[in-house]
C-alpha positions in Angstrom: 0.0 -0.3 -0.1 1.4 3.5 -1.2 2.5 5.7 1.7 4.3 9.5 1.6 7.9 9.9 1.7 7.9 10.8 5.5 6.1 7.6 6.4 8.9 5.8 4.1 11.6 7.5 5.9 9.6 6.0 9.3 12.1 7.1 12.1 16.0 6.1 11.4 18.0 7.2 14.0 17.6 7.5 17.9 15.7 10.6 19.4 13.8 11.0 15.8 9.8 11.1 15.8 8.6 7.8 14.5 6.1 8.5 11.6 5.7 4.6 10.6 2.2 3.7 11.2 0.9 0.1 10.8 2.5 -0.6 7.4 5.2 -3.3 7.3 8.7 -2.2 8.0 10.8 -2.6 4.5 13.9 -4.9 4.9 16.2 -1.4 4.5 14.8 0.3 7.9 15.3 -3.2 9.7 18.3 -2.2 11.6 17.5 -3.0 15.0 19.3 -5.4 17.4 18.1 -8.3 19.5 20.1 -7.0 22.1 17.8 -4.0 22.6 15.0 -6.1 23.7 16.7 -6.6 26.9 16.4 -2.8 28.3 12.9 -2.7 26.5 11.5 -5.7 28.6 13.3 -4.5 31.8 11.6 -0.9 31.3 8.4 -2.7 30.7 8.2 -4.1 34.2 10.0 -0.9 36.4 6.8 -0.7 38.6 6.7 -0.3 42.5 3.4 -2.4 42.0 5.6 -5.6 42.0 6.9 -4.7 45.7 2.9 -4.6 46.1 2.0 -7.8 44.3 5.0 -9.6 46.1 3.4 -8.5 49.4 0.1 -9.8 48.3 1.6 -13.1 48.0 2.4 -13.2 52.1 -0.8 -11.3 52.6 -3.5 -12.5 51.0 -2.2 -16.1 49.3 -0.3 -16.9 52.6 2.7 -18.2 51.2 6.2 -18.5 52.4 9.3 -16.9 51.2 10.5 -19.9 49.3 7.1 -20.2 47.7 7.3 -16.6 46.7 10.9 -17.4 45.1 9.1 -20.1 43.1 6.8 -17.7 42.0 8.5 -15.1 41.3 11.0 -17.4 38.9 7.9 -19.2 37.1 5.9 -16.5 36.3 8.2 -14.2 34.1 9.7 -17.4 32.3 6.1 -18.5 31.3 4.7 -15.1 31.0 7.6 -13.2 29.0 8.3 -16.7 27.2 5.0 -16.2 25.5 5.7 -12.5 24.8 9.0 -13.6 23.2 7.7 -16.3 21.1 4.5 -14.2 19.6 7.2 -11.7 19.3 9.1 -13.4 16.4 5.8 -12.7 14.2 7.0 -9.2 14.6 10.5 -10.0 12.6 8.2 -12.4 10.0 5.9 -9.7 8.9 7.3 -6.3 9.8 4.2 -5.1 11.4 2.6 -4.3 15.0 0.9 -7.2 16.6 -2.6 -6.0 16.0 -2.1 -5.3 12.3 -0.5 -9.1 11.7 -3.7 -10.0 13.5 -5.7 -9.3 10.4 -4.1 -12.4 8.7 -5.7 -14.7 11.2 -8.9 -13.1 12.0 -9.9 -11.6 8.8 -9.9 -7.8 7.9 -13.2 -7.3 9.9 -13.4 -10.3 12.3 -10.0 -8.5 13.5 -12.0 -5.6 15.0 -13.6 -8.0 17.8 -10.4 -8.9 19.5 -8.5 -5.6 18.6 -11.5 -3.6 20.5 -11.4 -5.9 23.3 -7.5 -5.8 23.5 -8.0 -1.8 23.2 -10.4 -1.4 25.9 -8.2 -3.6 28.1 -4.9 -1.4 27.6 -7.4 1.5 29.1 -7.2 -0.2 32.4 -3.6 -0.8 32.4 -3.0 2.6 31.6 -5.0 3.7 34.2 -3.7 1.6 36.7 -0.1 2.8 35.7 -1.0 6.7 35.7 -2.5 6.1 39.2 0.2 4.5 40.5 2.7 7.6 39.0 0.7 10.0 40.7 0.7 8.5 44.2 4.4 7.9 43.5 4.5 12.1 42.7 2.1 12.7 46.0 4.4 10.5 48.2 7.4 12.4 47.3 5.6 15.8 47.8 4.7 14.4 51.2 7.7 13.4 52.3 10.1 16.6 51.1 7.5 19.2 51.6 4.9 17.5 53.8 2.1 18.3 51.3 -0.7 16.0 51.9 -3.0 14.8 49.5 -6.1 16.5 47.9 -8.6 16.3 45.1 -7.0 19.2 43.4 -3.6 17.7 43.9 -4.4 14.6 42.6 -5.9 16.1 39.3 -2.7 17.9 38.6 -0.5 15.1 39.4 -2.3 12.7 37.0 -2.6 15.3 34.4 1.3 15.7 34.7 2.1 11.9 34.8 -0.5 11.7 31.5 1.0 14.4 29.6 4.6 13.0 29.7 3.7 9.6 28.9 1.7 10.9 25.9 4.6 13.0 24.8 7.2 10.2 25.2 5.1 7.5 23.6 4.2 10.2 20.6 7.9 10.4 19.7 8.0 6.5 18.9 10.1 3.2 19.4 13.6 5.0 19.2 12.5 7.8 21.9 11.3 4.4 23.9 14.6 2.6 23.6 16.7 5.2 24.5 14.9 5.9 27.7 14.5 2.7 28.6 18.4 2.1 28.6 19.1 5.0 30.9 16.2 4.4 33.3 17.5 0.7 33.3 20.8 1.7 34.5 19.1 3.9 37.3 16.4 1.8 38.5 18.6 -1.1 38.6 21.3 0.8 40.5 18.8 2.0 43.5 17.3 -1.5 43.5 20.6 -2.7 44.5 20.8 -0.2 47.2 17.1 -1.0 48.6 18.3 -4.5 48.4 21.2 -4.1 50.6 19.4 -2.1 52.8 16.6 -4.7 53.7 19.4 -7.4 53.9 20.8 -5.4 56.7 17.5 -4.2 58.5 15.3 -7.0 58.2 14.3 -9.3 60.9 14.9 -12.6 58.6 13.6 -15.2 61.3 10.3 -13.9 61.1 10.5 -13.9 57.0 11.9 -17.6 57.2 9.8 -18.7 60.1 6.5 -18.0 57.8 4.7 -21.5 57.4 3.9 -22.6 53.8 0.6 -22.1 52.2 -1.2 -23.8 49.7 -0.1 -25.4 46.4 -3.5 -23.9 44.8 -2.8 -20.4 46.4 1.1 -20.7 45.0 -0.3 -21.6 41.6 -2.9 -18.8 41.5 -0.2 -16.3 42.6 2.3 -17.5 39.5 -1.1 -16.7 37.6 -1.4 -13.2 39.3 2.2 -12.2 38.8 2.2 -13.6 35.1 -1.2 -11.5 34.0 1.1 -8.5 33.6 3.5 -10.3 31.3 0.4 -11.8 29.3 -1.1 -8.2 28.7 2.2 -7.7 26.7 1.7 -10.6 24.2 0.1 -8.6 21.7 2.4 -5.8 21.6 5.4 -8.2 21.2 5.7 -7.9 17.7 5.4 -4.1 17.8 8.8 -3.9 19.2 10.5 -6.7 17.0 9.3 -5.4 13.8 12.6 -3.2 13.2 14.6 -6.6 13.7 16.0 -8.2 10.5 14.9 -11.4 9.2 18.1 -12.8 10.2 17.9 -12.1 13.6 17.6 -15.3 16.2 14.6 -16.1 17.5 16.0 -17.8 20.4 17.9 -14.8 21.2 14.7 -13.1 21.0 12.8 -15.1 23.4 16.1 -14.8 25.7 16.4 -11.5 25.6 12.5 -10.9 26.3 12.6 -13.4 29.3 15.6 -12.0 31.0 14.9 -8.4 30.7 11.6 -9.0 32.5 12.9 -11.5 35.0 15.7 -9.4 36.0 13.1 -6.8 37.3 10.3 -9.3 38.6 12.4 -11.8 40.5 14.1 -9.1 43.0 11.2 -7.0 43.0 8.8 -9.6 43.9 10.9 -10.7 46.8 11.8 -7.8 48.2 7.7 -6.7 48.0 7.3 -10.1 50.1 10.3 -9.2 52.9 8.7 -5.7 53.2 5.3 -7.2 54.2 6.5 -8.7 57.1 7.2 -5.4 58.7 4.1 -3.6 56.9 1.4 -6.3 56.8 -1.1 -3.9 55.5 0.9 -3.0 52.7 -0.9 -5.2 50.4 -4.4 -4.0 51.0 -3.5 -0.1 50.9 -5.3 2.5 49.1 -2.0 4.2 48.2 0.2 1.1 46.5 3.4 3.2 47.4 3.3 4.7 50.7 5.2 2.2 52.3 8.4 3.1 50.3 8.5 6.1 52.4 8.2 4.4 55.6 10.5 1.5 55.4 13.1 3.3 54.0 14.9 6.3 55.0 14.1 9.6 53.0 18.0 9.6 51.4 16.7 6.3 49.6 13.0 6.2 49.1 12.6 10.0 47.4 15.2 9.1 44.5 13.9 5.6 44.4 10.2 6.6 43.9 11.5 9.5 41.3 13.1 6.8 39.5 10.4 4.4 39.6 7.9 7.1 38.5 10.1 7.3 35.4 9.9 3.5 35.0 6.2 4.0 35.2 5.8 6.3 32.7 8.0 4.5 30.3 5.7 1.3 31.0 2.7 3.6 30.2 4.3 5.0 27.2 5.4 1.3 26.1 1.4 0.3 26.5 0.0 3.7 24.7 2.8 3.2 21.9 1.1 -0.2 21.0 -2.4 1.2 22.0 -2.4 3.5 19.0 -1.2 1.0 16.6 -4.5 -0.8 17.9 -6.8 1.9 17.3 -5.9 2.3 14.0 -6.5 -1.4 13.3 -9.8 -0.6 14.5 -10.2 1.7 11.2 -9.9 5.0 13.3 -8.7 7.3 10.3 -6.0 9.2 12.7 -2.1 8.9 12.9 -0.9 6.8 15.8 0.0 9.9 18.0 -3.7 11.1 17.6 -4.5 7.8 18.3 -2.4 7.8 21.6 -4.3 10.9 23.0 -7.2 9.1 23.0 -6.3 6.8 25.6 -4.2 9.5 27.5 -7.6 11.0 28.1 -9.3 8.0 28.9 -6.6 6.9 31.2 -6.7 10.5 32.9 -10.5 10.3 33.2 -10.2 6.7 34.7 -7.4 7.2 37.1 -9.6 10.1 38.7 -12.4 7.9 39.4 -9.7 5.2 40.8 -8.2 7.8 43.1 -11.0 9.4 44.3 -14.0 7.1 44.4 -12.5 3.8 44.6 -12.0 2.2 48.2 -9.3 -0.3 47.5 -6.7 0.1 45.1 -5.2 -3.5 45.0 -8.3 -5.2 45.2 -9.4 -3.3 41.8 -6.3 -3.9 40.5 -6.0 -7.8 41.1 -9.4 -8.0 40.0 -8.7 -6.2 36.5 -5.1 -8.2 36.4 -7.5 -11.6 36.4 -9.8 -10.4 33.6 -7.2 -8.8 31.5 -5.4 -12.3 31.6 -8.5 -13.8 30.1 -9.3 -11.2 27.7 -5.7 -11.6 25.9 -5.4 -15.2 26.4 -8.2 -16.2 23.8 -6.2 -14.1 21.3 -3.0 -15.6 22.1 -4.2 -19.2 21.7 -5.4 -18.4 18.4 -2.7 -16.4 17.0 -0.2 -18.6 18.2 -1.6 -21.9 16.7 -1.7 -19.7 13.5 2.3 -18.6 13.8 3.0 -22.6 14.0 1.6 -22.9 10.3 2.3 -19.6 8.9 6.0 -18.8 7.8 5.0 -15.3 5.9 2.8 -12.3 6.2 1.5 -10.5 2.6 2.7 -7.1 3.2 0.1 -5.8 0.8 -2.9 -7.7 2.0 -2.3 -6.6 5.5 -3.2 -3.0 4.4 -5.7 -3.5 2.0 -9.0 -3.8 4.3 -11.5 -4.8 1.6 -10.5 -6.8 -1.4 -7.2 -9.0 -0.3 -6.5 -12.3 0.9 -6.8 -11.6 3.9 -10.8 -10.9 3.4 -12.0 -14.3 3.7 -15.8 -14.6 4.0 -17.1 -11.2 4.2 -14.4 -10.1 5.9 -14.5 -13.0 8.7 -12.2 -16.1 9.5 -15.1 -17.7 10.9 -12.6 -20.7 12.5 -10.5 -18.2 14.1 -13.6 -15.6 15.4 -15.3 -19.2 16.5 -12.4 -20.5 18.4 -11.7 -16.7 20.2 -15.1 -16.3 21.2 -15.7 -19.9 22.5 -12.5 -19.7 24.8 -13.3 -16.1 25.9 -16.6 -17.4 27.1 -15.3 -20.7 28.7 -12.3 -18.7 30.3 -14.9 -16.2 31.9 -17.0 -19.3 33.4 -13.6 -20.3 35.3 -12.9 -17.1 36.5 -13.5 -15.2 39.8 -12.8 -11.5 40.9 -14.3 -9.4 43.7 -17.5 -8.3 41.7 -18.4 -11.4 39.6 -17.9 -15.2 39.9 -18.2 -17.5 36.9 -20.2 -20.6 37.9 -16.8 -22.7 37.3 -15.0 -20.6 39.7 -15.1 -23.3 42.5 -13.7 -25.9 40.1 -10.1 -27.1 40.0 -9.0 -25.0 37.4 -11.1 -22.0 39.0 -9.6 -22.4 42.5 -6.1 -22.3 41.3 -6.6 -19.2 39.1 -6.0 -21.3 35.9 -8.8 -19.8 33.7 -6.4 -17.7 31.2 -4.5 -20.7 30.7 -7.4 -22.8 30.1 -8.5 -20.0 27.6 -5.1 -20.4 26.1 -5.2 -24.1 25.5 -8.7 -24.2 24.6 -8.4 -21.2 21.8 -5.4 -23.1 20.2 -6.9 -26.5 20.2 -10.6 -25.4 18.3 -8.4 -23.3 16.1 -6.0 -26.1 15.3 -8.9 -28.8 14.7 -11.3 -26.2 12.4 -11.0 -26.5 9.1 -9.0 -23.5 7.8 -10.5 -20.6 5.7 -9.6 -20.5 2.1 -8.6 -17.0 0.6 -11.8 -15.7 -1.4 -10.0 -13.1 -3.1 -6.3 -13.3 -4.7 -3.5 -11.5 -3.2 -2.8 -8.1 -4.6 0.0 -8.0 -7.2 2.9 -7.7 -5.3 6.2 -5.1 -6.1 8.4 -7.0 -3.5 6.2 -6.2 -0.5 5.4 -9.7 0.3 7.9 -11.4 2.1 8.9 -15.1 2.8 10.7 -15.6 5.7 12.7 -19.0 6.4 11.9 -20.9 9.8 
């Protein structure tokens, strides 16, 4: 599909604003390196919410330190392993994940999972914006004794969301630069916090805690893994600038390694902090404990750096959300599409901070539903990846007559597998305000509704007959590319 000179140029140097939208990246512009994925996924996990979630494993799930360690290892390997595998599609097709999804669900069919994923991102961006605003409020309280009020909440939210919009609007190269430096800073201060905890924690109280049930440990893996699962459709967004010769094994390793470097110590630190601050997991403000447990000379710079990390997480999410909005047929630029999510996260963030009574309860409920919503897409798209070795670049962008039109714009096999798996997954799910009729089953009690959703979606899609193309692919001028296995 033709595009103008600015689009053809994309963004070819660090710090330049990325102008490329959904269209596949030409080989000449694929100059990315696999090692850049490591700081990308480190930055995607720089959030003090991991401390709160680690505390929740102690307070809510009743686990001991060694069980938390097992959860903290298994969750990023499982979830970001899936992110890495799905991101291989990015180097094959050179396009964002939800654009490649058109080849699976059909041009019209893709609107359904695309809309659900877009809406789910509103919630994730709202959670991040709220956490970032709480970090600002905590710093103001620690430094100047300024207490939170409604006006200050609005101002801090607006400041955080505006910064997020500016960074995500610049594009992938700006995100890479910010990710690199935030990784260094946050890593250094996390080590400092860890040293302080080692020296000042009553370790006998930590190690003497009795073990919790296996079911709660499995459910804990699902809770921590849900954050990674939410990144799966975005995986190709960050690999589409990689050359076709990039190592798939290295891509998966960098993704898992980048996430694990942050998730493992942060979850463990949260679990240790929960011994001294047992009300941590149930607090309305998810970052207040940092100021209580750490001296000011550590807590203030740590919160500021964590604030930068949360800004990057939200920027990455909004970056991908802009592509998702474009796949829905919204005729705006990616930057303009990002602004829609910015406004939504601002409004919902205000409601969560001012109206909601429990931040962590709302957060865990959201993560549970989010995992199921994304898992149905993962199962179908993942099985399609096993069958497919190339994407038609022209057909991806032709929303009317291409090979990806199928029957009336729908690939009914993919749509059926997705819809059935999504419904069944919800039947196994239980949150604060909703419980499916199968939530008391073994799968439901162990929090495995999301895993059942992936398996069911994949199996259904694999056994249903494949949808034949009903329109001949548009004649290619070199845009169609076949990728070796």
